[in-house]
A tleap script that builds the chain and sets N, CA, C and O, in Angstrom:
source leaprc.protein.ff14SB
mol = sequence {
  NMET ARG GLU GLY ARG LEU GLY TYR ASN SER
  TYR ASN LYS ARG TYR GLY LEU LEU SER SER
  ASP LEU TRP ILE ASP THR GLY PHE HIE CYS
  GLY GLU CYS LEU GLU VAL LEU LEU ASP ASP
  GLU TRP VAL GLN THR ARG MET GLU MET ASN
  PRO ALA ARG GLU TRP TYR LEU VAL GLY THR
  PRO TYR CYS GLY ASP LEU GLU TYR ILE ARG
  ALA ARG ILE PRO CGLU
}
set mol.1.N position { 0.766 -1.067 0.216 }
set mol.1.CA position { -0.048 -0.253 -0.257 }
set mol.1.C position { 0.901 1.102 0.055 }
set mol.1.O position { 1.783 1.008 0.908 }
set mol.2.N position { 0.672 2.453 -0.717 }
set mol.2.CA position { 1.119 3.661 -0.643 }
set mol.2.C position { 0.324 4.449 0.478 }
set mol.2.O position { -0.886 4.281 0.635 }
set mol.3.N position { 1.051 5.291 1.222 }
set mol.3.CA position { 0.112 5.927 2.151 }
set mol.3.C position { 0.652 7.123 2.439 }
set mol.3.O position { 1.798 7.338 2.835 }
set mol.4.N position { -0.646 8.290 2.119 }
set mol.4.CA position { -0.311 9.461 2.833 }
set mol.4.C position { -1.473 10.730 2.696 }
set mol.4.O position { -2.367 10.721 3.542 }
set mol.5.N position { -1.483 11.599 1.867 }
set mol.5.CA position { -3.151 13.004 2.234 }
set mol.5.C position { -3.387 13.219 0.703 }
set mol.5.O position { -2.594 13.370 -0.227 }
set mol.6.N position { -4.503 13.187 0.753 }
set mol.6.CA position { -4.936 13.474 -0.011 }
set mol.6.C position { -4.461 15.547 -0.362 }
set mol.6.O position { -4.318 16.248 0.640 }
set mol.7.N position { -4.326 16.067 -1.485 }
set mol.7.CA position { -3.831 17.501 -2.128 }
set mol.7.C position { -4.533 17.560 -3.174 }
set mol.7.O position { -4.689 16.558 -3.872 }
set mol.8.N position { -5.186 18.956 -3.532 }
set mol.8.CA position { -5.385 19.179 -5.091 }
set mol.8.C position { -3.869 19.744 -6.116 }
set mol.8.O position { -2.864 20.405 -5.855 }
set mol.9.N position { -4.177 19.351 -6.817 }
set mol.9.CA position { -3.266 19.362 -7.611 }
set mol.9.C position { -3.730 20.328 -8.956 }
set mol.9.O position { -4.355 19.742 -9.839 }
set mol.10.N position { -3.467 21.662 -9.121 }
set mol.10.CA position { -3.707 22.777 -9.318 }
set mol.10.C position { -3.461 22.265 -10.834 }
set mol.10.O position { -4.352 22.507 -11.648 }
set mol.11.N position { -2.664 21.788 -11.127 }
set mol.11.CA position { -2.056 21.287 -12.219 }
set mol.11.C position { -3.336 20.632 -13.613 }
set mol.11.O position { -3.104 20.614 -14.822 }
set mol.12.N position { -4.164 20.334 -13.167 }
set mol.12.CA position { -4.667 18.887 -13.676 }
set mol.12.C position { -6.064 18.994 -13.124 }
set mol.12.O position { -6.941 18.187 -13.432 }
set mol.13.N position { -6.322 20.358 -12.016 }
set mol.13.CA position { -7.969 20.086 -11.228 }
set mol.13.C position { -7.940 18.599 -10.581 }
set mol.13.O position { -9.103 18.198 -10.532 }
set mol.14.N position { -7.237 17.848 -10.181 }
set mol.14.CA position { -7.678 16.884 -9.513 }
set mol.14.C position { -6.842 16.348 -7.681 }
set mol.14.O position { -5.679 16.295 -7.281 }
set mol.15.N position { -7.783 16.144 -7.239 }
set mol.15.CA position { -7.042 14.876 -6.298 }
set mol.15.C position { -5.844 14.213 -6.523 }
set mol.15.O position { -5.477 13.671 -7.566 }
set mol.16.N position { -5.163 14.315 -5.276 }
set mol.16.CA position { -4.135 13.049 -5.654 }
set mol.16.C position { -3.631 12.769 -4.425 }
set mol.16.O position { -4.257 13.379 -3.558 }
set mol.17.N position { -2.496 11.895 -3.872 }
set mol.17.CA position { -2.537 11.540 -3.136 }
set mol.17.C position { -1.018 11.619 -3.167 }
set mol.17.O position { -0.334 10.940 -3.933 }
set mol.18.N position { -0.372 12.780 -1.995 }
set mol.18.CA position { 0.949 13.151 -1.529 }
set mol.18.C position { 1.882 12.335 -0.522 }
set mol.18.O position { 1.359 11.432 0.130 }
set mol.19.N position { 2.582 12.478 -0.443 }
set mol.19.CA position { 3.708 11.839 0.568 }
set mol.19.C position { 4.676 12.646 1.068 }
set mol.19.O position { 5.780 12.561 0.531 }
set mol.20.N position { 4.507 13.548 2.129 }
set mol.20.CA position { 5.053 14.965 2.680 }
set mol.20.C position { 4.430 15.676 1.577 }
set mol.20.O position { 3.239 15.558 1.289 }
set mol.21.N position { 5.706 16.814 0.640 }
set mol.21.CA position { 5.032 17.393 -0.713 }
set mol.21.C position { 5.732 16.351 -1.894 }
set mol.21.O position { 6.104 16.825 -2.967 }
set mol.22.N position { 5.829 15.364 -1.689 }
set mol.22.CA position { 5.752 14.943 -3.815 }
set mol.22.C position { 4.232 13.615 -3.673 }
set mol.22.O position { 3.602 13.061 -2.772 }
set mol.23.N position { 4.253 13.641 -5.174 }
set mol.23.CA position { 3.077 13.272 -5.478 }
set mol.23.C position { 3.616 11.995 -5.432 }
set mol.23.O position { 4.818 11.785 -5.598 }
set mol.24.N position { 2.635 10.966 -5.174 }
set mol.24.CA position { 2.697 9.343 -4.761 }
set mol.24.C position { 1.365 9.040 -6.188 }
set mol.24.O position { 1.393 8.163 -7.051 }
set mol.25.N position { 0.320 10.133 -5.967 }
set mol.25.CA position { -0.513 10.134 -7.392 }
set mol.25.C position { -0.493 11.170 -7.791 }
set mol.25.O position { -0.519 12.044 -6.923 }
set mol.26.N position { -0.429 11.718 -9.508 }
set mol.26.CA position { -1.033 12.720 -9.267 }
set mol.26.C position { -2.655 13.382 -9.544 }
set mol.26.O position { -3.144 14.505 -9.668 }
set mol.27.N position { -2.998 12.372 -9.553 }
set mol.27.CA position { -4.451 13.004 -9.893 }
set mol.27.C position { -5.626 12.136 -10.031 }
set mol.27.O position { -5.859 11.917 -11.219 }
set mol.28.N position { -6.818 11.306 -8.862 }
set mol.28.CA position { -7.008 10.505 -9.146 }
set mol.28.C position { -9.058 10.807 -10.321 }
set mol.28.O position { -9.823 11.770 -10.260 }
set mol.29.N position { -9.147 9.820 -10.960 }
set mol.29.CA position { -10.084 10.085 -11.882 }
set mol.29.C position { -11.701 9.420 -11.072 }
set mol.29.O position { -11.653 8.646 -10.116 }
set mol.30.N position { -12.969 9.892 -11.663 }
set mol.30.CA position { -14.209 9.523 -11.402 }
set mol.30.C position { -13.962 8.296 -10.983 }
set mol.30.O position { -13.086 7.646 -11.554 }
set mol.31.N position { -14.790 7.674 -9.757 }
set mol.31.CA position { -14.831 6.119 -10.378 }
set mol.31.C position { -13.919 5.273 -9.096 }
set mol.31.O position { -14.343 4.394 -8.346 }
set mol.32.N position { -12.368 5.955 -9.157 }
set mol.32.CA position { -11.139 5.120 -8.865 }
set mol.32.C position { -11.638 5.234 -7.122 }
set mol.32.O position { -12.275 6.029 -6.430 }
set mol.33.N position { -10.919 3.924 -6.931 }
set mol.33.CA position { -11.050 3.558 -5.799 }
set mol.33.C position { -9.746 3.473 -4.822 }
set mol.33.O position { -8.736 3.217 -5.477 }
set mol.34.N position { -9.506 3.623 -3.417 }
set mol.34.CA position { -8.454 4.314 -2.739 }
set mol.34.C position { -9.370 3.868 -1.389 }
set mol.34.O position { -10.554 3.531 -1.422 }
set mol.35.N position { -8.246 3.982 0.172 }
set mol.35.CA position { -8.770 3.790 1.034 }
set mol.35.C position { -8.488 5.117 2.094 }
set mol.35.O position { -7.335 5.461 2.354 }
set mol.36.N position { -9.693 5.823 2.677 }
set mol.36.CA position { -9.339 6.555 3.783 }
set mol.36.C position { -9.151 6.471 5.609 }
set mol.36.O position { -9.913 6.241 6.547 }
set mol.37.N position { -8.528 6.611 5.543 }
set mol.37.CA position { -8.336 7.222 7.549 }
set mol.37.C position { -10.311 7.287 7.667 }
set mol.37.O position { -10.640 7.582 6.518 }
set mol.38.N position { -11.013 7.208 8.127 }
set mol.38.CA position { -12.795 7.402 9.035 }
set mol.38.C position { -12.769 7.257 9.988 }
set mol.38.O position { -13.032 6.065 10.142 }
set mol.39.N position { -12.533 7.919 11.351 }
set mol.39.CA position { -13.002 7.133 12.769 }
set mol.39.C position { -11.367 6.296 13.580 }
set mol.39.O position { -11.240 5.676 14.636 }
set mol.40.N position { -10.507 6.610 12.657 }
set mol.40.CA position { -9.638 5.535 13.247 }
set mol.40.C position { -9.487 4.229 12.628 }
set mol.40.O position { -8.891 3.266 13.111 }
set mol.41.N position { -10.329 4.320 11.061 }
set mol.41.CA position { -10.325 2.873 10.605 }
set mol.41.C position { -10.283 3.056 9.099 }
set mol.41.O position { -10.459 4.185 8.640 }
set mol.42.N position { -10.103 2.212 8.450 }
set mol.42.CA position { -9.698 2.466 7.066 }
set mol.42.C position { -11.142 1.706 6.416 }
set mol.42.O position { -11.788 0.747 6.838 }
set mol.43.N position { -11.355 2.699 5.046 }
set mol.43.CA position { -12.713 2.111 4.726 }
set mol.43.C position { -12.261 2.724 3.514 }
set mol.43.O position { -11.630 3.760 3.304 }
set mol.44.N position { -13.040 1.263 2.284 }
set mol.44.CA position { -13.257 1.684 1.054 }
set mol.44.C position { -13.679 2.286 1.018 }
set mol.44.O position { -14.534 2.457 1.886 }
set mol.45.N position { -13.442 3.563 -0.409 }
set mol.45.CA position { -14.180 4.742 -0.880 }
set mol.45.C position { -13.885 4.662 -2.971 }
set mol.45.O position { -13.180 3.895 -3.627 }
set mol.46.N position { -14.677 5.672 -3.357 }
set mol.46.CA position { -14.108 6.215 -4.794 }
set mol.46.C position { -14.061 7.377 -4.473 }
set mol.46.O position { -14.165 7.754 -3.306 }
set mol.47.N position { -13.897 8.132 -5.465 }
set mol.47.CA position { -13.598 8.903 -5.777 }
set mol.47.C position { -15.025 9.732 -6.891 }
set mol.47.O position { -15.481 9.087 -7.836 }
set mol.48.N position { -15.512 11.068 -6.590 }
set mol.48.CA position { -16.368 11.173 -7.670 }
set mol.48.C position { -17.048 12.488 -7.657 }
set mol.48.O position { -17.197 12.891 -6.504 }
set mol.49.N position { -17.378 13.062 -8.306 }
set mol.49.CA position { -17.947 14.716 -8.545 }
set mol.49.C position { -19.503 14.438 -8.546 }
set mol.49.O position { -20.173 13.607 -9.158 }
set mol.50.N position { -19.832 15.404 -7.666 }
set mol.50.CA position { -21.509 16.066 -7.564 }
set mol.50.C position { -21.963 16.509 -8.959 }
set mol.50.O position { -21.144 16.140 -9.801 }
set mol.51.N position { -22.980 17.166 -9.470 }
set mol.51.CA position { -24.187 17.603 -10.213 }
set mol.51.C position { -23.189 19.379 -9.518 }
set mol.51.O position { -22.439 19.947 -10.313 }
set mol.52.N position { -23.338 19.845 -8.365 }
set mol.52.CA position { -22.492 20.881 -7.773 }
set mol.52.C position { -20.978 20.996 -8.617 }
set mol.52.O position { -20.620 22.088 -9.059 }
set mol.53.N position { -20.113 19.727 -8.794 }
set mol.53.CA position { -18.526 19.882 -9.387 }
set mol.53.C position { -18.032 19.892 -7.940 }
set mol.53.O position { -17.085 20.679 -7.919 }
set mol.54.N position { -18.193 19.481 -6.958 }
set mol.54.CA position { -17.985 19.195 -5.845 }
set mol.54.C position { -17.104 17.478 -5.773 }
set mol.54.O position { -17.617 16.389 -6.031 }
set mol.55.N position { -15.762 17.742 -5.365 }
set mol.55.CA position { -15.088 16.102 -5.166 }
set mol.55.C position { -15.823 15.471 -4.315 }
set mol.55.O position { -16.349 14.898 -5.269 }
set mol.56.N position { -16.230 15.138 -3.642 }
set mol.56.CA position { -16.467 13.962 -2.589 }
set mol.56.C position { -15.552 12.271 -2.787 }
set mol.56.O position { -14.840 11.895 -3.718 }
set mol.57.N position { -15.984 11.482 -1.379 }
set mol.57.CA position { -16.228 10.445 -1.602 }
set mol.57.C position { -17.215 9.515 -0.831 }
set mol.57.O position { -17.650 9.636 0.314 }
set mol.58.N position { -17.393 8.783 -1.548 }
set mol.58.CA position { -18.305 7.892 -1.685 }
set mol.58.C position { -18.927 7.140 -0.613 }
set mol.58.O position { -18.937 6.063 -1.209 }
set mol.59.N position { -19.341 6.932 0.269 }
set mol.59.CA position { -19.942 6.237 2.099 }
set mol.59.C position { -19.534 6.598 2.828 }
set mol.59.O position { -19.643 5.962 3.877 }
set mol.60.N position { -18.729 7.928 2.839 }
set mol.60.CA position { -17.715 8.727 4.046 }
set mol.60.C position { -18.528 10.151 3.802 }
set mol.60.O position { -19.201 10.244 2.775 }
set mol.61.N position { -18.487 11.034 4.540 }
set mol.61.CA position { -18.679 12.078 5.125 }
set mol.61.C position { -17.825 13.117 4.270 }
set mol.61.O position { -18.124 14.285 4.516 }
set mol.62.N position { -16.826 12.939 3.320 }
set mol.62.CA position { -16.205 14.364 2.971 }
set mol.62.C position { -16.705 14.702 1.670 }
set mol.62.O position { -17.328 13.770 1.160 }
set mol.63.N position { -16.644 15.537 1.108 }
set mol.63.CA position { -17.093 16.098 0.580 }
set mol.63.C position { -16.773 17.999 0.169 }
set mol.63.O position { -17.082 18.887 0.963 }
set mol.64.N position { -16.219 18.226 -0.992 }
set mol.64.CA position { -15.953 19.268 -1.448 }
set mol.64.C position { -14.215 19.564 -0.998 }
set mol.64.O position { -13.413 19.178 -1.848 }
set mol.65.N position { -13.762 20.063 -0.028 }
set mol.65.CA position { -12.216 20.745 0.123 }
set mol.65.C position { -11.735 18.950 0.925 }
set mol.65.O position { -12.039 18.357 1.960 }
set mol.66.N position { -11.204 18.778 0.198 }
set mol.66.CA position { -10.343 17.081 0.900 }
set mol.66.C position { -8.847 16.667 0.932 }
set mol.66.O position { -8.200 15.620 0.940 }
set mol.67.N position { -8.543 18.419 0.953 }
set mol.67.CA position { -7.328 18.361 1.457 }
set mol.67.C position { -6.834 17.865 2.747 }
set mol.67.O position { -7.484 18.362 3.666 }
set mol.68.N position { -5.939 17.082 3.131 }
set mol.68.CA position { -5.388 16.275 3.913 }
set mol.68.C position { -5.771 15.335 4.658 }
set mol.68.O position { -5.156 14.960 5.656 }
set mol.69.N position { -7.130 14.727 4.125 }
set mol.69.CA position { -7.480 13.015 4.057 }
set mol.69.C position { -6.613 12.412 4.388 }
set mol.69.O position { -5.628 12.895 3.830 }
set mol.70.N position { -6.297 11.492 5.070 }
set mol.70.CA position { -5.153 10.167 5.127 }
set mol.70.C position { -5.902 9.525 4.403 }
set mol.70.O position { -7.106 9.446 4.644 }
set mol.71.N position { -5.430 9.042 3.552 }
set mol.71.CA position { -5.321 7.986 2.358 }
set mol.71.C position { -4.650 7.094 1.690 }
set mol.71.O position { -3.622 7.653 1.308 }
set mol.72.N position { -4.665 6.228 1.409 }
set mol.72.CA position { -3.975 5.540 1.116 }
set mol.72.C position { -3.968 4.321 -0.249 }
set mol.72.O position { -5.083 3.865 0.008 }
set mol.73.N position { -3.583 3.632 -1.283 }
set mol.73.CA position { -3.896 2.847 -2.386 }
set mol.73.C position { -3.245 1.749 -2.856 }
set mol.73.O position { -2.018 1.843 -2.862 }
set mol.74.N position { -3.642 0.907 -3.184 }
set mol.74.CA position { -2.641 -0.760 -3.414 }
set mol.74.C position { -1.665 0.265 -4.506 }
set mol.74.O position { -1.764 1.276 -5.201 }
set mol.75.N position { -0.643 -0.832 -4.081 }
set mol.75.CA position { 0.806 -0.845 -4.576 }
set mol.75.C position { 0.313 -1.325 -6.612 }
set mol.75.O position { 1.206 -1.450 -7.450 }
savepdb mol mol.pdb
quit
């Protein structure tokens, strides 16, 4: 697993995965799966965009500003 935090990549206008200040994944696409830390538990989710053009994580309360959310993706 590659683990880090979500960060907004202004170059491609997507959220990606950062380790320190280095991109592990430069940007997730709609429907792409990942895991996020929610209440000290890793939860499987996927990245989507709602009609208001806000990014959100399916099955979690996370919507809009997703910066700094702990996340991980398989190798």
